[in-house]
N, C-alpha and C positions, 0 to 999 in steps of 0.2 A: 576338549581334554579328555582322555580316556582314562576309564577307571574299573577296575576288575571287581567282582563279588569275590570275597574272602570268605569260600565256604568253610574253611576250616577253622577261622575262629568264630564264624558263626556257630558250627557244631560244637565247638566246644562251649560256648556260650549257652546252648539247648542243654547240652549233657550236665554241665552246673546247675541248670536251671532243675532238670530231672533229680538231681541228688538234694536240692532243696526242697522240691516237694515231695520227696521220700522221706527225709528227716521231718518234715514238719508234721506230715502222718504218724511218724513215730513219737515224736514230742508230744503229741495229743493221745495216742491212742496205744501206745508201747508197740514192741517187736511182735509180729504177728506169727504163730507156730514156729517153724526152724527157721526162719529168716534170722539172718546176723550179717555182720559188716565187716569186711577188712580194708580200712581205709590207710594209703600210704601217701605221706604228703612231705612235703619239702621242708624240714626243720629251718633252713636258712631265710625262707622267705619273712620278709620286714613284719608282716603283721601277725606271724605266727608266736602264739602264747602259749609258754610250758615252761614247766621248773628249769631250772639251771641244771640241774643233776641230769634230767632228760637229753636237754640240749648238747652236754659233752657225751652223754652216752650214746646219743644218735646226732652227731654233726651235719649230716646232710639229709637223710630222710627218715621217716619213722614207719611202721605199720602198727597202728591199731586196731583194735577188734570191740567192736558194739555187740554185746551177747547175752552174757548172764549177769553183770553187774555194769550199771553203768548209771550215774542221775545228773540231773541239772541241766538235760538237753533244753538248750534255748536257741533256736535258730532264727538268724536274721537274713537280711538283704544280701551283705556281703559274705557270711560265713557263718559258723556255729560252735558253740560252745558246751563242754560235756566233762563231767568229772568221770574221770575211770579208776580202776584200782591196779595198783602196780606192785604186786607183792604185798597185798594187805596195806598197801599206803594210798589212799584216794589224792588223786591230782587232778587239778582243774586245767582244761585245755580250750583254747581257742584255734581253729583252724579255719582259715579263710578258704572259699571255695576254689579259689585260683593257686592256692599250694597244694591242691590235691593232684597227686599222680595217677594212683589208681582207686578205684571205688569198686569191691565185689561183694556179690552176695551168693555164696556156694550152694545155699540150699537151693536155688532154682538155676545155677550154672549161670549167672548174671555178671557181667564185668563192664567196667568203663576205664579206658587209659587215655591219660592226656600227654600226648608226646610233645616235647620241645622241638623246637627247629632245629637245635645244634645236635641232634641224633643220640642223645645222651641215653635215652631209654631204649633205642631200636634193638636193642640185642638182649633186652631184659625181661623176659615174657612174666617172670614172677619174681616179686620181691623177694630178697635175701629173707630165707628162713631165720638168720641169725640177727635179723634185725626187727624182730616182732617184739611187741609188746601186747599182752593178753589182758582183757578184762574179764576173761572167762577160765576156762579149763586150760591149765599150762602145759597139757598133752596134746592139745588140739592144734590140729594144723588144717590150711585151707585145703579144699578139695583141688587134686590137680588138675581136674575136667573142668573148671570153671573157665570159661571161656571170655578173653579179654577183648571187646570190641573197639577196634582201632580204626577210623575214619580217615586219619592222615595219610594213609597208603594211596588215597584216592584223588587228593590234593597236588595240583600240576604247580 
């Protein structure tokens, strides 16, 4: 019986572990310096927990920003919960790691991208700016020079 090593899935698991480790540190110590995160996730994922009005507004994916104001960050084995501010309205969210599509920290030009096998993300290097929700300044946009690291192109 022949079997292959599924490097793509192993890398995705490792990259999600990196996100978990970063969020655990932020939960314990807060965001250091200019660090902040743009996190795009699949709102259709079964385990995502968001308010109905957010799900209606963002029926397929949503980008949230953890920067100036966030609270109740709780990191678990499978995902994280956080309360973010949407137009002066605090909303609790739960985002499983496997619902995350991109994780970017533009302050250090770091990014991770999780591509699906159906190619839906292949031509979309930056999340649609019209689909942003921001817990920080409404005027802030991600730096275009933040590089998204995609390892799927090396998978055969």
